[in-house]
N, CA, C and O atoms as a Tinker XYZ file with bonds, in Angstrom:
   424  protein
     1  N    -21.715000   26.306000   20.413000    73     2
     2  CA   -22.026000   25.245000   21.309000    64     1     3
     3  C    -21.148000   25.399000   22.638000    63     2     4     5
     4  O    -21.220000   24.629000   23.595000    81     3
     5  N    -20.360000   26.446000   22.552000    73     3     6
     6  CA   -19.461000   26.654000   23.758000    64     5     7
     7  C    -20.214000   27.061000   24.976000    63     6     8     9
     8  O    -19.791000   26.868000   26.116000    81     7
     9  N    -21.404000   27.661000   24.674000    73     7    10
    10  CA   -22.286000   28.154000   25.839000    64     9    11
    11  C    -23.317000   27.087000   26.311000    63    10    12    13
    12  O    -24.000000   27.296000   27.313000    81    11
    13  N    -23.430000   25.892000   25.553000    73    11    14
    14  CA   -24.355000   24.998000   25.805000    64    13    15
    15  C    -23.907000   24.054000   27.032000    63    14    16    17
    16  O    -22.953000   23.294000   26.865000    81    15
    17  N    -24.488000   24.090000   28.084000    73    15    18
    18  CA   -24.106000   23.310000   29.325000    64    17    19
    19  C    -24.070000   21.763000   28.955000    63    18    20    21
    20  O    -23.056000   21.127000   29.243000    81    19
    21  N    -24.934000   21.257000   28.448000    73    19    22
    22  CA   -25.003000   19.867000   28.091000    64    21    23
    23  C    -23.765000   19.417000   27.190000    63    22    24    25
    24  O    -23.101000   18.396000   27.369000    81    23
    25  N    -23.596000   20.278000   26.284000    73    23    26
    26  CA   -22.436000   19.958000   25.300000    64    25    27
    27  C    -21.043000   20.092000   26.102000    63    26    28    29
    28  O    -20.112000   19.303000   25.938000    81    27
    29  N    -21.015000   21.150000   26.961000    73    27    30
    30  CA   -19.868000   21.365000   27.713000    64    29    31
    31  C    -19.548000   20.129000   28.608000    63    30    32    33
    32  O    -18.437000   19.599000   28.638000    81    31
    33  N    -20.674000   19.704000   29.366000    73    31    34
    34  CA   -20.539000   18.531000   30.227000    64    33    35
    35  C    -19.982000   17.283000   29.415000    63    34    36    37
    36  O    -19.116000   16.569000   29.921000    81    35
    37  N    -20.474000   17.041000   28.193000    73    35    38
    38  CA   -20.052000   16.020000   27.367000    64    37    39
    39  C    -18.539000   16.204000   27.127000    63    38    40    41
    40  O    -17.754000   15.288000   27.372000    81    39
    41  N    -18.160000   17.336000   26.670000    73    39    42
    42  CA   -16.832000   17.537000   26.184000    64    41    43
    43  C    -15.904000   17.415000   27.501000    63    42    44    45
    44  O    -14.847000   16.788000   27.427000    81    43
    45  N    -16.277000   17.969000   28.602000    73    43    46
    46  CA   -15.496000   17.995000   29.869000    64    45    47
    47  C    -15.432000   16.539000   30.453000    63    46    48    49
    48  O    -14.605000   16.290000   31.330000    81    47
    49  N    -16.265000   15.598000   29.996000    73    47    50
    50  CA   -16.138000   14.148000   30.226000    64    49    51
    51  C    -15.481000   13.295000   29.277000    63    50    52    53
    52  O    -15.682000   12.081000   29.253000    81    51
    53  N    -14.645000   13.937000   28.436000    73    51    54
    54  CA   -13.747000   13.203000   27.395000    64    53    55
    55  C    -14.747000   12.587000   26.364000    63    54    56    57
    56  O    -14.428000   11.553000   25.777000    81    55
    57  N    -15.822000   13.130000   26.151000    73    55    58
    58  CA   -16.818000   12.683000   25.079000    64    57    59
    59  C    -17.048000   11.083000   25.330000    63    58    60    61
    60  O    -17.252000   10.332000   24.376000    81    59
    61  N    -17.008000   10.684000   26.480000    73    59    62
    62  CA   -17.272000    9.323000   26.752000    64    61    63
    63  C    -18.716000    8.966000   26.723000    63    62    64    65
    64  O    -19.054000    7.897000   26.215000    81    63
    65  N    -19.583000    9.774000   27.227000    73    63    66
    66  CA   -21.094000    9.520000   27.360000    64    65    67
    67  C    -21.588000    9.860000   26.080000    63    66    68    69
    68  O    -20.861000   10.247000   25.165000    81    67
    69  N    -23.038000    9.696000   25.989000    73    67    70
    70  CA   -23.788000   10.048000   24.718000    64    69    71
    71  C    -23.623000   11.630000   24.584000    63    70    72    73
    72  O    -23.636000   12.393000   25.550000    81    71
    73  N    -23.487000   11.970000   23.419000    73    71    74
    74  CA   -23.515000   13.399000   22.963000    64    73    75
    75  C    -24.943000   13.797000   23.227000    63    74    76    77
    76  O    -25.846000   13.014000   22.932000    81    75
    77  N    -25.196000   14.958000   23.759000    73    75    78
    78  CA   -26.700000   15.330000   23.929000    64    77    79
    79  C    -27.446000   15.090000   22.689000    63    78    80    81
    80  O    -27.078000   15.581000   21.622000    81    79
    81  N    -28.565000   14.289000   22.809000    73    79    82
    82  CA   -29.485000   13.890000   21.840000    64    81    83
    83  C    -28.788000   12.860000   20.896000    63    82    84    85
    84  O    -29.297000   12.625000   19.801000    81    83
    85  N    -27.705000   12.276000   21.265000    73    83    86
    86  CA   -27.163000   11.326000   20.239000    64    85    87
    87  C    -26.579000   10.064000   20.956000    63    86    88    89
    88  O    -27.047000    9.647000   22.016000    81    87
    89  N    -25.533000    9.491000   20.312000    73    87    90
    90  CA   -24.987000    8.314000   20.638000    64    89    91
    91  C    -23.801000    8.409000   21.571000    63    90    92    93
    92  O    -23.141000    9.448000   21.581000    81    91
    93  N    -23.460000    7.305000   22.423000    73    91    94
    94  CA   -22.217000    7.233000   23.119000    64    93    95
    95  C    -21.098000    7.065000   22.165000    63    94    96    97
    96  O    -21.392000    6.898000   20.981000    81    95
    97  N    -19.766000    7.088000   22.546000    73    95    98
    98  CA   -18.702000    6.776000   21.624000    64    97    99
    99  C    -18.649000    5.286000   21.558000    63    98   100   101
   100  O    -18.185000    4.820000   20.518000    81    99
   101  N    -19.013000    4.519000   22.414000    73    99   102
   102  CA   -19.146000    3.037000   22.345000    64   101   103
   103  C    -20.150000    2.587000   21.112000    63   102   104   105
   104  O    -19.895000    1.738000   20.259000    81   103
   105  N    -21.344000    3.364000   21.234000    73   103   106
   106  CA   -22.261000    3.072000   20.228000    64   105   107
   107  C    -21.795000    3.415000   18.759000    63   106   108   109
   108  O    -21.987000    2.678000   17.792000    81   107
   109  N    -21.181000    4.590000   18.729000    73   107   110
   110  CA   -20.707000    5.096000   17.399000    64   109   111
   111  C    -19.721000    3.897000   17.038000    63   110   112   113
   112  O    -19.983000    3.250000   16.024000    81   111
   113  N    -18.680000    3.580000   17.747000    73   111   114
   114  CA   -17.685000    2.499000   17.601000    64   113   115
   115  C    -18.314000    1.309000   16.988000    63   114   116   117
   116  O    -17.915000    0.858000   15.914000    81   115
   117  N    -19.363000    0.758000   17.706000    73   115   118
   118  CA   -19.877000   -0.498000   17.274000    64   117   119
   119  C    -20.566000   -0.316000   15.800000    63   118   120   121
   120  O    -20.452000   -1.190000   14.941000    81   119
   121  N    -21.222000    0.781000   15.606000    73   119   122
   122  CA   -21.754000    0.958000   14.242000    64   121   123
   123  C    -20.806000    1.247000   13.172000    63   122   124   125
   124  O    -21.033000    0.880000   12.019000    81   123
   125  N    -19.723000    1.907000   13.511000    73   123   126
   126  CA   -18.639000    2.161000   12.601000    64   125   127
   127  C    -17.941000    0.799000   12.177000    63   126   128   129
   128  O    -17.802000    0.413000   11.016000    81   127
   129  N    -17.557000    0.191000   13.239000    73   127   130
   130  CA   -16.832000   -1.138000   13.033000    64   129   131
   131  C    -17.666000   -2.087000   12.291000    63   130   132   133
   132  O    -17.156000   -2.743000   11.383000    81   131
   133  N    -18.884000   -2.218000   12.590000    73   131   134
   134  CA   -19.849000   -3.178000   11.886000    64   133   135
   135  C    -19.891000   -2.885000   10.405000    63   134   136   137
   136  O    -19.849000   -3.768000    9.548000    81   135
   137  N    -19.983000   -1.501000   10.138000    73   135   138
   138  CA   -20.207000   -1.099000    8.618000    64   137   139
   139  C    -18.864000   -1.312000    7.922000    63   138   140   141
   140  O    -18.854000   -1.723000    6.761000    81   139
   141  N    -17.659000   -1.035000    8.620000    73   139   142
   142  CA   -16.387000   -1.260000    7.927000    64   141   143
   143  C    -16.155000   -2.545000    7.702000    63   142   144   145
   144  O    -15.761000   -2.921000    6.598000    81   143
   145  N    -16.368000   -3.385000    8.716000    73   143   146
   146  CA   -16.222000   -4.860000    8.586000    64   145   147
   147  C    -17.022000   -5.448000    7.486000    63   146   148   149
   148  O    -16.544000   -6.338000    6.782000    81   147
   149  N    -18.220000   -4.988000    7.308000    73   147   150
   150  CA   -18.990000   -5.639000    6.230000    64   149   151
   151  C    -18.505000   -5.200000    4.933000    63   150   152   153
   152  O    -18.399000   -6.034000    4.033000    81   151
   153  N    -18.169000   -3.862000    4.717000    73   151   154
   154  CA   -17.613000   -3.358000    3.388000    64   153   155
   155  C    -16.399000   -4.025000    3.169000    63   154   156   157
   156  O    -16.244000   -4.631000    2.109000    81   155
   157  N    -15.362000   -3.997000    4.171000    73   155   158
   158  CA   -14.000000   -4.441000    3.838000    64   157   159
   159  C    -14.130000   -6.060000    3.593000    63   158   160   161
   160  O    -13.518000   -6.641000    2.697000    81   159
   161  N    -14.921000   -6.633000    4.420000    73   159   162
   162  CA   -15.036000   -8.238000    4.256000    64   161   163
   163  C    -15.447000   -8.655000    2.867000    63   162   164   165
   164  O    -14.891000   -9.551000    2.232000    81   163
   165  N    -16.527000   -7.892000    2.421000    73   163   166
   166  CA   -17.147000   -8.192000    1.101000    64   165   167
   167  C    -15.948000   -7.922000    0.034000    63   166   168   169
   168  O    -15.795000   -8.733000   -0.879000    81   167
   169  N    -15.244000   -6.983000    0.124000    73   167   170
   170  CA   -14.268000   -6.665000   -0.755000    64   169   171
   171  C    -13.031000   -7.687000   -0.742000    63   170   172   173
   172  O    -12.512000   -8.048000   -1.798000    81   171
   173  N    -12.645000   -8.075000    0.353000    73   171   174
   174  CA   -11.549000   -9.025000    0.557000    64   173   175
   175  C    -11.835000  -10.352000    0.149000    63   174   176   177
   176  O    -10.911000  -11.065000   -0.243000    81   175
   177  N    -13.089000  -10.803000    0.196000    73   175   178
   178  CA   -13.484000  -12.106000   -0.016000    64   177   179
   179  C    -13.944000  -12.357000   -1.516000    63   178   180   181
   180  O    -14.319000  -13.462000   -1.906000    81   179
   181  N    -13.882000  -11.278000   -2.286000    73   179   182
   182  CA   -14.182000  -11.392000   -3.782000    64   181   183
   183  C    -12.942000  -12.070000   -4.393000    63   182   184   185
   184  O    -11.818000  -11.827000   -3.954000    81   183
   185  N    -13.163000  -12.935000   -5.425000    73   183   186
   186  CA   -11.998000  -13.524000   -5.984000    64   185   187
   187  C    -11.288000  -12.475000   -6.942000    63   186   188   189
   188  O    -11.876000  -11.482000   -7.371000    81   187
   189  N    -10.026000  -12.774000   -7.223000    73   187   190
   190  CA    -9.289000  -11.976000   -7.967000    64   189   191
   191  C     -8.311000  -10.921000   -7.184000    63   190   192   193
   192  O     -8.224000  -10.866000   -5.957000    81   191
   193  N     -7.613000  -10.120000   -8.073000    73   191   194
   194  CA    -6.722000   -9.063000   -7.346000    64   193   195
   195  C     -7.621000   -8.098000   -6.573000    63   194   196   197
   196  O     -8.756000   -7.736000   -6.882000    81   195
   197  N     -6.850000   -7.732000   -5.449000    73   195   198
   198  CA    -7.556000   -6.740000   -4.505000    64   197   199
   199  C     -7.137000   -5.332000   -4.870000    63   198   200   201
   200  O     -5.971000   -4.984000   -5.056000    81   199
   201  N     -8.230000   -4.539000   -4.954000    73   199   202
   202  CA    -8.135000   -3.161000   -5.303000    64   201   203
   203  C     -8.060000   -2.384000   -3.948000    63   202   204   205
   204  O     -8.586000   -2.843000   -2.934000    81   203
   205  N     -7.389000   -1.189000   -3.961000    73   203   206
   206  CA    -7.356000   -0.297000   -2.675000    64   205   207
   207  C     -8.865000    0.036000   -2.234000    63   206   208   209
   208  O     -9.766000    0.193000   -3.057000    81   207
   209  N     -9.013000    0.114000   -1.050000    73   207   210
   210  CA   -10.390000    0.561000   -0.618000    64   209   211
   211  C    -10.220000    1.920000    0.024000    63   210   212   213
   212  O     -9.222000    2.150000    0.707000    81   211
   213  N    -11.116000    2.782000   -0.161000    73   211   214
   214  CA   -10.922000    4.215000    0.457000    64   213   215
   215  C    -12.253000    4.434000    1.030000    63   214   216   217
   216  O    -13.293000    4.195000    0.415000    81   215
   217  N    -12.189000    4.939000    2.340000    73   215   218
   218  CA   -13.311000    5.371000    3.128000    64   217   219
   219  C    -13.185000    6.756000    3.455000    63   218   220   221
   220  O    -12.168000    7.150000    4.027000    81   219
   221  N    -14.127000    7.548000    3.146000    73   219   222
   222  CA   -14.120000    8.962000    3.515000    64   221   223
   223  C    -15.227000    9.151000    4.565000    63   222   224   225
   224  O    -16.411000    8.868000    4.382000    81   223
   225  N    -14.688000    9.674000    5.706000    73   223   226
   226  CA   -15.546000    9.767000    6.863000    64   225   227
   227  C    -15.009000   10.696000    7.961000    63   226   228   229
   228  O    -13.883000   11.180000    7.850000    81   227
   229  N    -15.736000   10.935000    8.943000    73   227   230
   230  CA   -15.265000   11.727000   10.119000    64   229   231
   231  C    -14.214000   11.202000   10.878000    63   230   232   233
   232  O    -14.001000    9.990000   10.845000    81   231
   233  N    -13.493000   11.988000   11.590000    73   231   234
   234  CA   -12.280000   11.513000   12.359000    64   233   235
   235  C    -12.726000   10.626000   13.586000    63   234   236   237
   236  O    -11.936000    9.804000   14.050000    81   235
   237  N    -13.831000   10.771000   14.044000    73   235   238
   238  CA   -14.287000    9.919000   15.269000    64   237   239
   239  C    -14.605000    8.532000   14.740000    63   238   240   241
   240  O    -14.522000    7.542000   15.466000    81   239
   241  N    -14.963000    8.472000   13.491000    73   239   242
   242  CA   -15.211000    7.098000   12.977000    64   241   243
   243  C    -13.957000    6.395000   12.725000    63   242   244   245
   244  O    -13.794000    5.219000   13.049000    81   243
   245  N    -12.973000    7.185000   12.085000    73   243   246
   246  CA   -11.610000    6.668000   11.814000    64   245   247
   247  C    -10.923000    6.200000   13.055000    63   246   248   249
   248  O    -10.303000    5.136000   13.055000    81   247
   249  N    -11.010000    6.937000   14.081000    73   247   250
   250  CA   -10.464000    6.772000   15.473000    64   249   251
   251  C    -11.339000    5.319000   15.997000    63   250   252   253
   252  O    -10.741000    4.395000   16.548000    81   251
   253  N    -12.458000    5.297000   15.796000    73   251   254
   254  CA   -13.230000    4.126000   16.363000    64   253   255
   255  C    -12.765000    2.875000   15.661000    63   254   256   257
   256  O    -12.389000    1.889000   16.294000    81   255
   257  N    -12.800000    2.936000   14.197000    73   255   258
   258  CA   -12.377000    1.686000   13.515000    64   257   259
   259  C    -10.881000    1.280000   13.819000    63   258   260   261
   260  O    -10.595000    0.126000   14.136000    81   259
   261  N     -9.990000    2.233000   13.713000    73   259   262
   262  CA    -8.571000    1.933000   14.039000    64   261   263
   263  C     -8.330000    1.355000   15.352000    63   262   264   265
   264  O     -7.584000    0.382000   15.456000    81   263
   265  N     -8.951000    1.920000   16.449000    73   263   266
   266  CA    -8.669000    1.496000   17.892000    64   265   267
   267  C     -9.324000    0.091000   17.986000    63   266   268   269
   268  O     -8.842000   -0.674000   18.821000    81   267
   269  N    -10.279000   -0.304000   17.291000    73   267   270
   270  CA   -10.873000   -1.647000   17.433000    64   269   271
   271  C    -10.184000   -2.609000   16.547000    63   270   272   273
   272  O    -10.088000   -3.757000   16.981000    81   271
   273  N     -9.691000   -2.352000   15.396000    73   271   274
   274  CA    -9.214000   -3.335000   14.446000    64   273   275
   275  C     -7.629000   -3.388000   14.201000    63   274   276   277
   276  O     -7.069000   -4.424000   13.843000    81   275
   277  N     -7.005000   -2.267000   14.411000    73   275   278
   278  CA    -5.561000   -2.262000   14.095000    64   277   279
   279  C     -4.806000   -3.176000   15.046000    63   278   280   281
   280  O     -5.217000   -3.326000   16.197000    81   279
   281  N     -3.774000   -3.760000   14.629000    73   279   282
   282  CA    -2.846000   -4.492000   15.293000    64   281   283
   283  C     -1.533000   -3.785000   15.065000    63   282   284   285
   284  O     -1.216000   -3.334000   13.965000    81   283
   285  N     -0.718000   -3.698000   16.236000    73   283   286
   286  CA    -1.099000   -3.917000   17.568000    64   285   287
   287  C     -2.108000   -2.764000   18.040000    63   286   288   289
   288  O     -2.180000   -1.633000   17.560000    81   287
   289  N     -2.797000   -3.246000   18.984000    73   287   290
   290  CA    -3.849000   -2.273000   19.589000    64   289   291
   291  C     -3.216000   -1.015000   20.127000    63   290   292   293
   292  O     -2.161000   -1.011000   20.761000    81   291
   293  N     -3.921000    0.040000   19.835000    73   291   294
   294  CA    -3.572000    1.308000   20.366000    64   293   295
   295  C     -4.763000    2.147000   20.929000    63   294   296   297
   296  O     -5.874000    1.875000   20.472000    81   295
   297  N     -4.675000    3.043000   21.778000    73   295   298
   298  CA    -5.854000    3.688000   22.375000    64   297   299
   299  C     -6.493000    4.662000   21.163000    63   298   300   301
   300  O     -5.863000    5.146000   20.223000    81   299
   301  N     -7.838000    4.799000   21.439000    73   299   302
   302  CA    -8.661000    5.692000   20.575000    64   301   303
   303  C     -8.027000    7.020000   20.149000    63   302   304   305
   304  O     -7.964000    7.345000   18.963000    81   303
   305  N     -7.587000    7.732000   21.092000    73   303   306
   306  CA    -6.970000    8.983000   20.883000    64   305   307
   307  C     -5.630000    9.007000   20.137000    63   306   308   309
   308  O     -5.182000   10.047000   19.653000    81   307
   309  N     -5.008000    7.821000   20.063000    73   307   310
   310  CA    -3.764000    7.672000   19.398000    64   309   311
   311  C     -3.978000    7.996000   17.839000    63   310   312   313
   312  O     -3.085000    8.429000   17.111000    81   311
   313  N     -5.171000    7.746000   17.473000    73   311   314
   314  CA    -5.597000    7.946000   15.997000    64   313   315
   315  C     -6.327000    9.153000   15.673000    63   314   316   317
   316  O     -7.151000    9.238000   14.762000    81   315
   317  N     -5.959000   10.155000   16.521000    73   315   318
   318  CA    -6.560000   11.452000   16.193000    64   317   319
   319  C     -6.335000   11.954000   14.731000    63   318   320   321
   320  O     -5.230000   11.802000   14.211000    81   319
   321  N     -7.211000   12.463000   14.158000    73   319   322
   322  CA    -7.100000   12.736000   12.618000    64   321   323
   323  C     -7.548000   14.186000   12.459000    63   322   324   325
   324  O     -8.700000   14.564000   12.668000    81   323
   325  N     -6.484000   15.005000   12.049000    73   323   326
   326  CA    -6.838000   16.310000   11.670000    64   325   327
   327  C     -7.667000   16.399000   10.272000    63   326   328   329
   328  O     -7.613000   15.531000    9.401000    81   327
   329  N     -8.452000   17.606000   10.197000    73   327   330
   330  CA    -9.217000   17.707000    9.079000    64   329   331
   331  C     -8.421000   17.423000    7.829000    63   330   332   333
   332  O     -7.233000   17.744000    7.780000    81   331
   333  N     -9.069000   16.791000    6.746000    73   331   334
   334  CA    -8.676000   16.637000    5.505000    64   333   335
   335  C     -7.319000   15.870000    5.473000    63   334   336   337
   336  O     -6.429000   16.165000    4.675000    81   335
   337  N     -7.220000   14.905000    6.357000    73   335   338
   338  CA    -6.188000   13.991000    6.484000    64   337   339
   339  C     -6.708000   12.448000    6.824000    63   338   340   341
   340  O     -7.897000   12.270000    7.088000    81   339
   341  N     -5.932000   11.533000    6.809000    73   339   342
   342  CA    -6.334000   10.233000    7.142000    64   341   343
   343  C     -5.197000    9.281000    7.392000    63   342   344   345
   344  O     -4.094000    9.694000    7.751000    81   343
   345  N     -5.458000    8.031000    7.206000    73   343   346
   346  CA    -4.463000    6.891000    7.518000    64   345   347
   347  C     -4.524000    5.964000    6.418000    63   346   348   349
   348  O     -5.502000    5.846000    5.679000    81   347
   349  N     -3.413000    5.285000    6.324000    73   347   350
   350  CA    -3.333000    4.032000    5.440000    64   349   351
   351  C     -3.177000    2.870000    6.281000    63   350   352   353
   352  O     -2.619000    2.970000    7.374000    81   351
   353  N     -3.657000    1.711000    5.824000    73   351   354
   354  CA    -3.464000    0.401000    6.598000    64   353   355
   355  C     -3.703000   -0.713000    5.510000    63   354   356   357
   356  O     -4.448000   -0.632000    4.534000    81   355
   357  N     -2.932000   -1.739000    5.878000    73   355   358
   358  CA    -3.109000   -3.152000    5.146000    64   357   359
   359  C     -4.232000   -3.847000    5.981000    63   358   360   361
   360  O     -4.293000   -3.852000    7.211000    81   359
   361  N     -5.129000   -4.444000    5.100000    73   359   362
   362  CA    -6.374000   -4.917000    5.605000    64   361   363
   363  C     -6.237000   -6.536000    5.277000    63   362   364   365
   364  O     -5.810000   -6.938000    4.194000    81   363
   365  N     -6.587000   -7.265000    6.173000    73   363   366
   366  CA    -6.621000   -8.798000    5.896000    64   365   367
   367  C     -7.908000   -9.332000    6.532000    63   366   368   369
   368  O     -8.422000   -8.712000    7.464000    81   367
   369  N     -8.430000  -10.438000    6.068000    73   367   370
   370  CA    -9.493000  -11.156000    6.607000    64   369   371
   371  C     -8.982000  -12.391000    7.143000    63   370   372   373
   372  O     -8.650000  -13.279000    6.358000    81   371
   373  N     -8.875000  -12.559000    8.444000    73   371   374
   374  CA    -8.234000  -13.596000    9.122000    64   373   375
   375  C     -9.198000  -14.322000   10.158000    63   374   376   377
   376  O     -9.748000  -13.608000   10.997000    81   375
   377  N     -9.417000  -15.550000   10.159000    73   375   378
   378  CA   -10.338000  -16.204000   11.086000    64   377   379
   379  C    -11.592000  -15.618000   11.390000    63   378   380   381
   380  O    -12.078000  -15.609000   12.521000    81   379
   381  N    -12.153000  -15.094000   10.304000    73   379   382
   382  CA   -13.552000  -14.574000   10.335000    64   381   383
   383  C    -13.490000  -13.038000   10.781000    63   382   384   385
   384  O    -14.533000  -12.482000   11.123000    81   383
   385  N    -12.455000  -12.455000   10.780000    73   383   386
   386  CA   -12.507000  -11.057000   11.257000    64   385   387
   387  C    -11.516000  -10.200000   10.471000    63   386   388   389
   388  O    -10.555000  -10.695000    9.881000    81   387
   389  N    -11.801000   -8.841000   10.488000    73   387   390
   390  CA   -10.925000   -7.979000    9.680000    64   389   391
   391  C     -9.717000   -7.473000   10.664000    63   390   392   393
   392  O     -9.953000   -7.142000   11.826000    81   391
   393  N     -8.524000   -7.445000   10.152000    73   391   394
   394  CA    -7.393000   -7.000000   11.020000    64   393   395
   395  C     -6.606000   -5.992000   10.002000    63   394   396   397
   396  O     -6.382000   -6.209000    8.811000    81   395
   397  N     -6.297000   -5.016000   10.643000    73   395   398
   398  CA    -5.502000   -3.846000   10.001000    64   397   399
   399  C     -4.179000   -3.802000   10.580000    63   398   400   401
   400  O     -3.964000   -3.773000   11.792000    81   399
   401  N     -3.326000   -3.799000    9.700000    73   399   402
   402  CA    -1.802000   -3.777000   10.115000    64   401   403
   403  C     -1.075000   -2.574000    9.301000    63   402   404   405
   404  O     -1.617000   -1.846000    8.469000    81   403
   405  N      0.172000   -2.537000    9.699000    73   403   406
   406  CA     1.035000   -1.444000    9.020000    64   405   407
   407  C      0.270000   -0.164000    8.969000    63   406   408   409
   408  O      0.230000    0.490000    7.927000    81   407
   409  N     -0.392000    0.249000   10.154000    73   407   410
   410  CA    -1.217000    1.494000   10.036000    64   409   411
   411  C     -0.268000    2.748000   10.216000    63   410   412   413
   412  O      0.543000    2.849000   11.137000    81   411
   413  N     -0.457000    3.645000    9.274000    73   411   414
   414  CA     0.385000    4.940000    9.159000    64   413   415
   415  C     -0.345000    6.031000    8.710000    63   414   416   417
   416  O     -1.311000    5.822000    7.976000    81   415
   417  N     -0.025000    7.225000    9.046000    73   415   418
   418  CA    -0.666000    8.510000    8.749000    64   417   419
   419  C     -0.547000    8.669000    7.147000    63   418   420   421
   420  O      0.505000    8.427000    6.555000    81   419
   421  N     -1.597000    9.051000    6.574000    73   419   422
   422  CA    -1.514000    9.463000    5.072000    64   421   423
   423  C     -0.834000   10.607000    4.925000    63   422   424
   424  O     -0.667000   11.086000    3.803000    81   423
């Protein structure tokens, strides 16, 4: 892909616009946050003890979810995730929304 001019233009634009033939970072973030919020919200609202939740996904999805839901707020690129690694966070359901705190690298 290094020789694909459309791909290079996307990378050179800090991956902000839509990837050629795909979604923009904002579209990916909305989709990822909606899916994470639904899954985590269902788990947190069940009665009884809370079990750990594990999500296995791509780094861009991790960066999208953490930059949208982690407190305190940090930039998308602050959550850069090398291959085969991840993050831990405490997850709470407060005032109708998911909040992630105590976010730390795994």
